N, C-alpha and C positions, 0 to 999 in steps of 0.2 A: 473584361471577360471573366466569367466565373470558372475557377479551377475545378476539375473533375476529381472526385474522391475515388481512388482506384478500387476501394471496397465496394463502390456502387457501379462500377463499369460492368456492362452486360458481359456475361461469360457464355461461351457456347455450351449448350447442353448436349446430351448424348446423341441427338439427331441433328446437331448443328444449328439449332435455333437459339437466339439470344435469350438469356434468362431475364425476365422482367425485373426492373428496378423497383424496390419499395423504399420510398424516402419517408421515414417516419416524421421528419420535421415538417412535412407538407400536410399532415392530417389536421382536420378541423379541431379546434380546442374549445372548451367551455367559454361562453361569452362573459360570464360574471354578472349577467343581468338577473334580476330577481324573479325568475320564472316560477318560483314556488307560490307566488301570489295569485296565479291564474289557473282556473280549472278548465277541464276539457268539456266540449259540448257533448250532449247526450246523443248516442246513436239511436236509430229507430229500427226495431226488429220487424223487417218485412222480407222473409225468405223468398217469397214469390213475387217480389216487386216487378212491375211490368214496364215502368217508364223507360228503362234503358233501351228497350226495343222500339220505342215510339219515335216518330219524326213529326216535326211541326210542318203541316202542309197547308195551313190556312191562317190568315191573320186572326189574332185574338180581338176581343173588344179592348179598346184603349180608353183610358181616362188620363187627361193631362191635369196635373195638380200644380202647374207653374204658378198660377195665380193665388194659390194657398200655401202649399208646402214649400214651393220654390221661393215665393215672395217673403215668407216669414224668415227665411234664412239670409236675406240680403242685409248688408250693412246699411244701405239706404233703400228702404222698401219702396216699391213702385208708387209713383204719383198716379192719380186717376187717369191722366193722359197716357202714361206708359202702360198701365193696366189695360186700358182699352186697346192700345196698339197690340199688346200680346193676345188679348182675347180675339181680336179680329184676325190676327195671324193664324191662331189655332183653328178658327172656323174655316179660313181659306184652305188650310192644309187638309181639312177633312175630319178633324176630331169631332165625334158625336157626343162625347161625355166629357165635360169640362168642370173641374172643381173651381169655383169662382171666388171662394173666400170663406172667412170665419166670421159671419156677420155679428155674432154676439161679442166679438173681441173688441169692438170699437166702432165709432161712427164711420171711419173711412171705409172699412169693408162693407158695412151695412149700406152705405150710400152708393158704393159701386154696384152692388147687386141690384139695388133699386134702379139705378141709372140704365143698366143694360136691359132690364125688363121694360121700363117705362119708355125708353127710346126705341124699342122694337129691334134691338141689335141681335137678338137670339133667333136664329132660324128655327122653324117649327120642328125640324128633325133633330135638333140639338138639345140634349138634357143637361141642365146646369145642376151642380151639386154643391151643397154647403155643409160645413163641418160644425159640430157642436159637441160640447161635453154633456154629461148626463145630469145636468142640474135644471130644475124646472124653469127658472127665469131665463136661462140661456136658451133652452129649447123653445120657449115662447118667442123670444126675440128672433131666433133663427128662422122659425116657420113664418113669422111676420114678414121677414125680408123677401119671401117668395110669393107674396100675394100678387096674383095676376100672371104668374109665369105659366107657360104652356106645358113644359115638361120639367120636373124638378125632383131632386133626390135629397133627402136629409141623411147625412152621414154622422152617426153617433158612435162614440168610442169611449172605452174606459180600460185602464191598464189591468191586466190579469196575472202578470208574472209574480213569482214568489217574493222577489226583492221589493217590488212595489207594494204587495200586500202587507209585507212586514214593516218596511221602512216608511213608505209614503202614506198609505191608508191606515195601517195598523188595524187591519180587519181580516176576518176569516174568509175562506173561499165562499161560503154561503153569502156573506155580506157583499162581497165583490160581485158575485153573480146577481144578487138582488139589484145592485146599481144598474146593471145592463137591462134587466127585466123592467124595472120601473122607468128607466129612460125610454125604452121602446114604447111602453104604454103611453107615456106622456107625448112622445112624438105623434103617435096615432091620434090622441085626443086633440092636440092643438091643430093638426092638419085638418081634422074633421071640423073644427070650430072656425078656422081662419081661411082655409083655401076653398075656393069654389069648384064647381064642376068643370070649369075650363082648364084646371090643372091636372095633368096626368102625374100622379104622385108616386114616388118610389122611396124605398128605405134601404139603407146600408148600415151594417154594424161591423165594427172592428174590435176584436179582442187585442188591444194594444200590447206591444211587446210579445207578440205571438211566439217569436223565436225563443223566448226564455220561459214560456208558459208550458206546464205539463200538458201533453197532448190530450190526455183523458179529461183534464179540466177545461181546456180550450173547447173541446167538443161539448162538454156539459153546458158551458155558458152559451155557446152558439145554439144548441138545441133548445135551451130555455128561452132564448130570444125568438127563435122560430115558433115556439109554442104560443107566444103572444102575437106575433105578426101573422101567423097561419098562412104560410106560402102555399099556393096552389096554382092550377092552370090560370094564366093571366095575372097572377099576383106573385111576381118574383121577389125574392129577397137577395141582396148582395151581401155575402159574407167575405169581408176583406181580411186577409191574414198577413199582417205587416211584419216584415223584418225591420222593425223599428231600429234595432241595432243588428247589423249582420254578424252572426255568431259562428256559423259553421260553414263547411264546404257546400258548394251548390248541390252536390249529390245528397247530402243529408237534408238540405232544404227541400229537395224534390221528394225525398222519403216522407217528410212531414206532410206535404201536400197530398201525396198518394194515400197516406193513412187517413187524413181528414176526408178526402173525397170518397173513400171506401165506406167510412163509418157514419157519415152524415145521413140521417133519414131525410126523406123528401128531397133527395139530391137533384132530381130532375127539375125542381122549382128553385134551385139555388144557383146563383152566379157566383162561382168561387174566384175571388180576386186576389192577385199577388201584388204586394207593395214593397219591393226590396230597396234597402239603402245599401251604400257601397263601402261600409267600414272595412271590409276585408279586400276590397277591390274586385269583387266577383259578382256584382249585382246583375250584370247582363247575363252571365251564365246561370245565376240562380233563377232569374225570370224565365229564361228559355227552358231550363230543366223543369221548372214548376209547370209550364205549359204542357210539357210531355207527361207530367204526372197528374194532370187533370184540371189545372187552372183554366178558367175561361176568359180572364180579363187581366190587364196589366195597368197599374197606376205608376206614373213616373213624370219626369220633366224633360223638356228639350235640353240636350247637352248635359244631362245629369245634374242640373241645378238642385240645390236643397241643403238641408241641415248637414253639418260636419263634412263628410265626404260626398254628400249628395244623394239624391234619389236615383233610381235606375234611369239610364239615358234612353229616352224614347227614340231619338234619332238613330242611335246605333242599333237598337232593337229592330226598328222598322227597316233600316237599310240592310241589316243582316238577312232579313227575310227576302228582300228584293234581290240580294246577291245570290240567293239560292233559287231564284225563279218563282218566289211566292209573292203575290201582290200584297203589300202591307196595308193597302186601302187608305194610305195617307200619302199626300203628294210632296215628295222631297225634290222635285225636279229643278227648283231654284234654291239650291242649298246655301248659296252665298247670301241671298236675301233673307232666308230664315236665320242664318247666323247673325247677320248685321242687325236684324230686328231684335233678336234675343239679346245681343250685346247692348243695344240701346235700352231695352226695357230693364235688364238686370244690372246695367252699368258694370258688367264684368266681361272680360275678353274670353273667347273660346280659344283654347290652346292650338297653336299651329300644327300640332301632331294629332289633333282630335280625329278619331276615325270618321272617314267619309267627308268631313266638313272643314278640317283644318287647312290653312293656306298651303301647307307643304306635303299633304298626304298623297298627292298624285305625281310628285316629283322625285326622281331618283338622282343621286349624286355619284354613286359608284359607277365606274366605267363598265363593269360586267353587267350591271343592271341596265344601263343605258343601251348596251348592245342587244340584250335580250328583248327589251321593250320595242326597240326599232324593228327587230326581226319579227316580233309578234304582230306588229301592225302590218308589215309586209305580207306575212302569212295569212292574216285575216282578209286582206284585199285579194290575194290569190285564190283563197278558198271560196270567197263570195263569187268571184268571176267564174270559177270552174262550175259553180252550182247555178249560175245565171241569176244570182240574187244580189242584194245590196249587203254591205257589211252589217247594217242594222237588223237584217233578217236571219243571220246565222248566230250560233252560240258564241258568246264572248270568250276569247281564249288568248289573252295577252299576258305574258309573264309579269309578275309583280303588281299588276293592276287588277284588284278583285272585281271591279266594275268598270264600265266605260265612263270616264269622267264627263263626257258629253251628256249622259243621262241625268246628271245633277246640275247641269248648266255651266260646267267648266269647259274651257277651251283645251285643245291639245298642245298649245304652244309651250307651256311649262313642262309638258311630258316629253315632247319630241326633242326640245333643246334642253335636255335634262341637266347638263353640267353648268347651267347658267348661274348657279348659286356660288360658284367659286369667288371668294373675296368679297361677298356681299357685305359682311359685317364691317370690314375695313373701309370699303367704299362709302357705306352709309355714315360711318363715323367721320370721314373727311368732309363730306357734304354738310353734316350737321355742325361739326366743330368749327370749320373754316368759313362756312357760308350760311349757317343758320337754317338749313333746309332739312326738315325732318320727314323724309320720304316714307309714304305708306309701304308696308311690307311687300305687296305685290309689285309696286313700282321699283323697290330696291332690287327685286328679282329681275325685272325687265332690264333695268340699267346695267346690272352686273353682267348680263349676257353681252351687252354692247362692249363693255370693258374687256370681257373674256375674249371676244372676237378680236379686239385690238391687240391684246397680248399674244393671242395665237398667231396673228399675222405678223406682228413686229418683233415678238420676243422681248425678253428683258423685263425690267421693273417698270410699272406704271406709277408715276409720281402724283402727288396731290394736285399739282398744277395741270398735269395732263388729264387727270380725272375731271377737273372743273372745265377745262377747255372742251373736252369731249361732251360733257353734260350740256354746256351752252349750245354747242353746235347741234346737238340732237333734239333739245327741247325748247330753246329760247330764241326764236327768230326775233330780230329787232332791227332798227334802221341800219346798224353796223353789220348785221348778219341776217339780211332779209332772204328768206326762202319760203316756198310753199305757195299755194293758191291764194290764200287770204291773209291780208294785213288789216287790222282794224285801227282806226284813228280816234274815234270817239263813239260813245253810246249813251243813250238816254232811255230810262224806264219810267213808265207811268202805270199806276194801278187804277183799274176801273171800279165802278160801284159793285160789280159782281165778284171782286176779289182777284180777277185775272190781270196779269201783267202784260203790257205791250212794250216791246223794245224796238228802238230805232238805232241802227248802227251804221255809221259812215265807215266805209271800208274800201280797200282796193282788192278786187277779185280778178285774178288772171291778168293783171296789169291795167285794169280799167277801174276808174272810180265808180262806186255804186252805193246805194243805200239799201240796207237789208232791214226788213221789218217782220215781226212775228209776235204771236200771243201764246201765253201759257200760264201755268199755275206758279210761275216764278221766273226770274230773269233767265236762268239757264234753260228752262223748258221753252221759253219764248225764243231764245236764240237758236235752239235746235230747229224750231219751226221755220225761223228765218233762213236757216241754211238749206232747208228743203227746196227753197226757190232757186237755188243755184246747183241743184242736183246732188246735194250731200246728205246722205241718210245716216244720221248719227243717233245713238241711243246711250243714255247715261247708265253706267253700271255702278260706279262708286264715286264719292266726292268727300274730300276732307280739306281743311284749311287750318292755318295757324299764323299768328303774328311772328315776325322775324326779330322784333326787338320791342322794347317798352317805349312809351311816350306817344304824344299826339301825332308825330310824324312817322310812326312805325309803318313799315311795309308789311303787306300780307302775302303769304304764299298759298295758292290754291292748287290742288291736285285733282284731276278728273280722269277717271277711267271710262273709256267709251268703246262701244262696238260700232265700227265704221266699215261698211261694205265687207262684212265677214271677218274683219280684223279686230282684235282687242288691243287697244293702245292707251297709254297714259299721256296726259299733257300737263304742263305746269304753267301757271301765270303768276307774275309778281307785280304788285301795284299797291299804292297806298290806299286805294279804294277796293274793298273786297269784291264788289260786283265786277269791276273792270278786271280784277285778278282772275275771277272765274271765267269771264269771257275769253281772256287771253289763254287760259288753260285749255278751253275747248278748241280754240284756234290752233294751239300747239299740237293737240292730238289730231285734228283734221289735217293740218299741213303734213304731219308725219305720215299719215295714211296715204298721201299721194306723192311723197317725196321720191 
């Protein structure tokens, strides 16, 4: 206990109130860091700025640059297969403008652009965009990559900031401006020469490092580019103003956009685009305020992928609109599928606390939060009943939950049983350290609820032996611990000439021996079809596996998350054969659903 200094004890003042204590030792002190090395960002003088009074009431145009800006920031850049998976995901989600690569940077990007054109992978209403520097041979190669595309945009950039003019290019303002002008002219010439009438062709220009460029010079360069392109009705130009490095507060970023939007001539024929990076951690706010200040379009990546701290996060931006009743015109209804695909393509995990998509973002652990959420659900049901409507037809109003998790494909289970995370880390450690089982995060959460219920009912400490016994009883039916509708004895899979797998499983169902057969695009899919014959409707949500030891005789552990008759359950299977382990995992989940 800290002793109280009598000199600091509150004394009664003339009206009986305590005198506030001032503790000088608690004041902030200089950090000793070399702050003298860094200058402040320039403010923008707009006394009559209008953006603070605006609201975003409709979705902007979106451009995903996952396949270009996001991909170039990966330790292991995407393979063609992973690129195609990402492209197909973006199309399914509804993105109509997708930057697909930097074709002049190498054969990999060039070949990918050619593949999606030649294979007919690009819907007619989707515009692909490709990036190029302002050098003739690179421009020619870039335009060549677009031959045969239905809708295509060439995006040309050159750095315009003072440091780049002085250190990198060692050129004057006039010389830097001329690079942009000459590059624009070359893009037009090669598009005319290479692309046929079947291509609806567009142009985008970026004064790179816009955030560090003098506003009047950025405007001068953009106007010079427009003089060459000659935007008019039906001939738009996209002027992209990138926060290549985020330098200022979002409010100053908005001021820069309002200033540019006001001063650009031919503004009605310009699509003003914002491309924020997240160096200061405020890219989402910068993008939203730029929209209020006149921007028409946002460039970014799913989950904020990109160089350094990343591009602006398109998922958070889109879901922020959704949470305010504005249709983002992008489909986020299966957020876990989007996240899993992004993680596969980028080979990087999405943080469990990531807004809207993280594993833990709809789960509360505080008792007061749990109580408020439970009461919120009860009130929603009561309000809906009073109005003669369903809960989905009234305004969402549950404490601590900005949106209904169901709207992005999540179940309520983790929300309603919100204290299930207690001891998750310790439980997961025991299973991995003692039994070589590395449970997926959501399965950790599910099993921790079971242990929590046990400790709540019985009290006291739960030992590693008790954890393992409980785990076996919950997930691992076996001849010594047989329970559930289905026990499998053996299975065989064959692959037909069409690539489809047919599975035949000898099993005991409800006490009777039977043979289950099914067909699908893999053993698990085929087994799900086989289960339909005995009235079990199961759908795969997630799947992962790992070996439990090294060597030829190593066991494999398979974990499967299934939706079964409205329930979301995990199952686990352990076997030397990975296919049998997967089938056992399905049976584990199926049996748990009817236990």
